[in-house]
Each structure stands twice: as C-alpha cells, then as structure tokens.
C-alpha positions as CSV (number, residue, x, y, z in Angstrom):
1,M,-5.1,-8.4,3.9
2,S,-3.2,-10.4,1.4
3,A,0.6,-10.5,0.9
4,A,2.5,-11.7,-2.1
5,S,5.1,-14.4,-1.5
6,D,8.7,-14.3,-2.7
7,T,10.0,-17.1,-4.8
8,V,13.7,-18.1,-4.5
9,T,15.3,-20.0,-7.3
10,T,18.5,-21.8,-6.9
11,A,20.7,-23.6,-9.3
12,G,23.8,-25.8,-9.0
13,G,25.5,-29.0,-10.0
14,T,25.0,-32.4,-8.5
15,P,25.8,-32.3,-4.8
16,T,29.0,-34.1,-3.8
17,S,27.9,-34.7,-0.2
18,S,24.9,-34.3,2.0
19,T,26.5,-31.2,3.7
20,P,25.3,-27.8,2.3
21,A,27.7,-25.7,0.5
22,S,29.8,-23.2,2.5
23,G,27.9,-20.1,3.3
24,T,24.4,-21.4,2.4
25,P,23.0,-21.5,6.0
26,A,24.2,-17.9,6.5
27,T,22.7,-16.8,3.2
28,G,19.4,-18.4,4.0
29,A,19.3,-16.8,7.4
30,M,20.1,-13.4,6.0
31,R,17.3,-13.9,3.4
32,A,14.9,-14.8,6.1
33,V,15.8,-11.7,8.1
34,R,15.3,-9.5,5.0
35,I,11.9,-11.0,4.4
36,M,10.7,-10.7,8.0
37,R,11.8,-7.1,8.4
38,H,9.1,-6.0,6.0
39,P,6.1,-7.4,8.0
40,I,7.7,-6.0,11.2
41,A,8.2,-2.6,9.7
42,H,4.6,-2.7,8.5
43,E,3.3,-3.4,12.0
44,V,5.4,-0.6,13.4
45,R,3.8,1.8,10.8
46,L,0.4,0.6,11.7
47,L,0.9,1.3,15.4
48,A,2.5,4.7,14.7
49,S,-0.5,5.6,12.6
50,I,-2.7,5.4,15.7
51,G,-0.8,8.2,17.2
52,R,-1.0,10.2,14.0
53,W,-4.7,9.6,13.9
54,V,-5.2,10.8,17.5
55,A,-3.0,13.9,16.8
56,R,-4.6,14.5,13.4
57,R,-1.2,14.5,11.7
58,P,-1.5,13.0,8.2
59,H,1.6,11.5,6.7
60,G,3.5,12.6,3.6
61,I,1.2,15.3,2.2
62,G,3.7,18.2,2.0
63,R,2.7,20.8,-0.6
64,G,0.3,18.4,-2.3
65,R,-3.5,17.8,-2.0
66,A,-4.8,14.9,-0.1
67,F,-7.6,12.6,-1.3
68,S,-9.1,10.1,1.1
69,Y,-10.1,6.5,0.4
70,G,-10.8,4.8,3.8
71,R,-14.4,5.8,4.2
72,G,-15.6,2.7,2.4
73,Q,-14.0,0.3,4.8
74,G,-15.0,1.9,8.1
75,A,-17.9,-0.4,8.7
76,M,-15.8,-3.5,7.8
77,M,-13.0,-2.5,10.2
78,F,-15.6,-1.8,12.9
79,G,-16.9,-5.3,12.3
80,F,-13.4,-6.8,12.6
81,G,-12.9,-4.9,15.9
82,F,-16.2,-6.1,17.3
83,V,-15.4,-9.8,16.4
84,S,-12.0,-9.4,18.1
85,V,-13.5,-8.0,21.3
86,L,-16.2,-10.7,21.3
87,E,-13.6,-13.4,20.9
88,S,-11.6,-12.0,23.8
89,V,-14.7,-12.1,26.1
90,C,-15.5,-15.7,25.1
91,M,-11.9,-16.8,25.7
92,A,-11.9,-15.1,29.1
93,V,-14.9,-17.2,30.0
94,L,-13.4,-20.5,28.6
95,L,-10.0,-19.9,30.2
96,R,-11.2,-18.6,33.6
97,N,-9.6,-21.6,35.3
98,H,-6.3,-21.2,33.4
99,P,-5.1,-17.7,34.3
100,A,-1.6,-18.1,32.8
101,V,-3.0,-19.2,29.4
102,H,-5.6,-16.5,29.6
103,R,-3.0,-13.8,30.1
104,V,-1.2,-14.9,26.9
105,V,-4.4,-15.1,24.9
106,L,-5.6,-11.7,26.2
107,A,-2.2,-10.1,25.2
108,L,-2.6,-11.6,21.7
109,D,-6.2,-10.4,21.4
110,V,-5.3,-6.8,22.5
111,Y,-2.4,-6.7,20.0
112,T,-4.8,-7.9,17.2
113,L,-7.3,-5.2,18.1
114,L,-4.5,-2.6,18.0
115,L,-3.5,-3.8,14.5
116,I,-7.1,-3.5,13.4
117,V,-7.3,0.0,14.7
118,G,-3.9,0.7,13.2
119,M,-5.1,-0.5,9.8
120,H,-7.9,2.0,9.8
121,A,-5.8,4.8,11.2
122,A,-3.2,4.2,8.5
123,S,-5.9,4.5,5.8
124,V,-7.0,7.8,7.3
125,T,-3.6,9.3,7.9
126,R,-2.0,8.1,4.6
127,P,-4.3,9.4,1.9
128,H,-3.5,9.7,-1.8
129,V,-1.5,12.8,-2.6
130,L,-1.5,14.8,-5.8
131,D,1.5,17.3,-6.0
132,D,1.8,19.4,-9.2
133,T,3.6,22.3,-7.6
134,G,7.2,21.4,-8.5
135,D,9.2,20.2,-11.5
136,E,8.7,16.6,-10.4
137,A,4.9,16.5,-10.3
138,F,3.6,13.2,-9.0
139,L,0.6,11.2,-7.8
140,R,1.2,9.2,-4.7
141,I,-1.2,6.2,-4.5
142,R,-1.5,4.5,-1.1
143,R,-3.4,1.8,0.7
144,A,-3.0,1.9,4.5
145,A,0.7,1.3,5.5
146,H,1.7,-1.4,3.1
147,V,1.3,0.2,-0.4
148,D,2.9,3.5,-1.4
149,V,3.4,4.0,-5.1
150,R,4.8,7.3,-6.4
151,V,3.7,7.9,-10.0
152,P,5.2,10.8,-12.0
153,L,2.5,12.7,-13.8
154,A,4.7,12.5,-16.9
155,A,4.2,8.7,-16.9
156,I,0.4,8.9,-16.9
157,S,-1.1,8.3,-20.3
158,S,-4.8,8.3,-19.2
159,V,-7.0,8.4,-16.2
160,R,-10.7,7.6,-15.9
161,R,-13.5,7.1,-13.4
162,E,-14.3,3.4,-13.6
163,L,-16.1,1.2,-11.0
164,V,-14.6,-2.3,-11.0
165,T,-15.7,-5.0,-8.5
166,T,-13.8,-8.0,-10.0
167,H,-10.1,-7.9,-10.2
168,E,-8.0,-10.6,-11.9
169,K,-4.4,-11.0,-11.2
170,R,-2.3,-10.1,-14.2
171,G,1.2,-9.1,-14.8
172,G,1.9,-5.4,-14.9
173,R,-1.3,-4.6,-13.1
174,L,-1.8,-3.3,-9.5
175,D,-5.3,-3.4,-8.0
176,L,-5.8,-1.6,-4.7
177,A,-9.4,-2.3,-3.8
178,I,-11.2,-0.9,-0.8
179,G,-14.4,-2.7,0.1
180,A,-13.8,-5.1,-2.9
181,Q,-14.0,-2.3,-5.4
182,T,-11.8,0.3,-7.2
183,T,-13.1,3.5,-8.7
184,I,-10.2,5.0,-10.7
185,T,-8.1,3.4,-13.5
186,L,-4.7,4.8,-14.3
187,E,-2.9,3.8,-17.4
188,L,0.9,4.5,-17.6
189,S,3.0,5.1,-20.7
190,S,6.1,3.8,-18.8
191,P,6.3,1.3,-16.0
192,V,6.5,2.3,-12.3
193,R,8.1,0.1,-9.7
194,H,6.0,-1.2,-6.8
195,F,7.2,-3.2,-3.9
196,T,5.1,-6.0,-2.5
197,F,4.3,-6.7,1.1
198,L,7.5,-8.7,1.4
199,G,9.6,-6.2,-0.5
200,R,9.6,-7.9,-3.9
201,P,9.9,-5.4,-6.8
202,K,7.1,-5.4,-9.4
203,D,6.8,-3.1,-12.4
204,V,3.2,-2.0,-13.2
205,T,1.7,-0.2,-16.2
206,L,-1.9,-0.1,-15.0
207,I,-3.1,0.8,-11.5
208,R,-6.7,0.6,-10.3
209,F,-7.4,2.2,-6.9
210,H,-10.2,3.6,-4.8
211,A,-11.0,7.1,-3.8
212,D,-13.9,8.4,-1.7
213,E,-14.5,11.2,-4.3
214,P,-13.2,9.7,-7.5
215,E,-14.7,12.4,-9.8
216,A,-12.9,15.1,-8.0
217,L,-9.6,13.3,-8.0
218,V,-9.9,12.4,-11.7
219,R,-10.6,16.0,-12.5
220,E,-7.6,17.2,-10.5
221,I,-5.3,14.7,-12.1
222,R,-6.4,15.7,-15.6
223,T,-5.9,19.4,-14.8
224,A,-2.4,18.6,-13.4
225,L,-1.6,16.6,-16.5
226,E,-2.4,19.5,-18.7
227,L,-0.3,21.9,-16.6
228,T,2.6,19.4,-16.7
229,R,2.4,19.0,-20.5
230,E,2.4,22.7,-20.9
231,R,5.5,23.1,-18.8
232,T,7.4,20.3,-20.7
233,A,6.2,21.3,-24.2
234,P,9.0,22.5,-26.5
235,S,9.2,26.3,-27.1
236,P,7.9,27.3,-30.5
237,S,10.5,27.8,-33.1
238,P,11.3,31.5,-33.9
239,G,10.1,32.7,-37.3
240,R,12.5,33.3,-40.2
241,P,14.2,36.6,-39.6
242,V,13.1,39.3,-42.0
C-alpha cells in the first residue's frame, strides 16, 4: 500500500537568531498531529471493517447498487497473511529464551495480521456504488478504507472498459489498481477532488479503477448517464401560438 507524502513549503527573511520564531514549534506539532490522524483513522476503519465483514453489513450503499472489486486481490491478501503467520512462528522459535521480547513481537505480529485481514474486509464491505435514484446522481469509487471518491454523474464525459497494467504517475490522474491492473477508465469534464492517504487534496480529471465485473458496471454507468442527461435537458420551446 503506497501513501503520498505531504510537502510543506515555508518562506521568510534572514533569521535574526538561532531561536525559532514564536509559535513555530506549536504550529509544527499541530501539523504533525493533523498528518498522523489520517493513518490512525485509516487503521480504525480497517479494524471496523472486520466486524462489518463478519456481520455482512456493507458500508455506504444506501439506495445505490454495489459493484465489487476485491476478488482479484484475495489470493494476494491470503499470501500476505500466510507470510505473517509464518514469521510469527519463526520469531517464537528464535525468541523462546527471551519471553519479554517475544511478547512484544507477538503483539506486533497479531496486529499486522489484523490489518491484513482488515484490508481485505474493507475491500469487500466498501464496494463501488452507483446511485442514480436522486437529483444528485453519483458514482462512488473506492479502494479499501483509504480511497473514497464521489463523482457526480454530471461530471462524467466518457466511460469505457479498458484493461491497463502499467500506470504512470501524472497530474490530474488517479489510478486505483487491484492486482496491478485497472479495468475501467473514467474521463471527467470537470475536476473532482480526491484526498490522499495523508489528507492532501488533489483534483483529478481521469480515474482508472478496477471492478470484478467491468462490463456490467460500464453498462450501468452509461445507462445512468443517459437518464441523468434526460432529466437535466432543457424543455423544448413551445411552438409559435396560432
């Protein structure tokens, strides 16, 4: 899982002394707290997703239709979990004569395994959602618990089924690959704001994402776009009175 880093730019005149300006330490501490709260909230959502997965309670579907995307990463997540368990067993053997250290390492291994399970649970319980039932029709594109982009249907200019396995980082583009591939490309007529893992805003005009059944989702999006355009189309002008 990759996370974008925040860049902080500061400007000022020549320092008059080696002592920081008044308020700078407090500002830096507040900035650090704001940055750290996003990873903490993300881990809380992962752990909560395990409960939703067990209870079969998907998140944020409402009146919309859900489209899954986590099927392609099931084997990979199982592999991560297996490696985590294997590491825990090996460390138990190596640290058998150091019980205090082993307890700490075991706690970390169990927590890591919970996060791995939570990642898969979040992918299952937080599917893509297409809602065209109200005036504010939208497509909600998600990836586990750290990406959640709400795209108004009115902002979509085109959608197509497209398999892409190589993704270059470019401005205005959001790639949400599952198993190193995306299957749907969404082009927008107006930018939509996305927040990175650390909460940094980013405006995107092209989104590539994965769906387990891309043909069905593309078809549903196109149908919803037609309905949305019919609703927002201007009424025909009345004819000249006779």
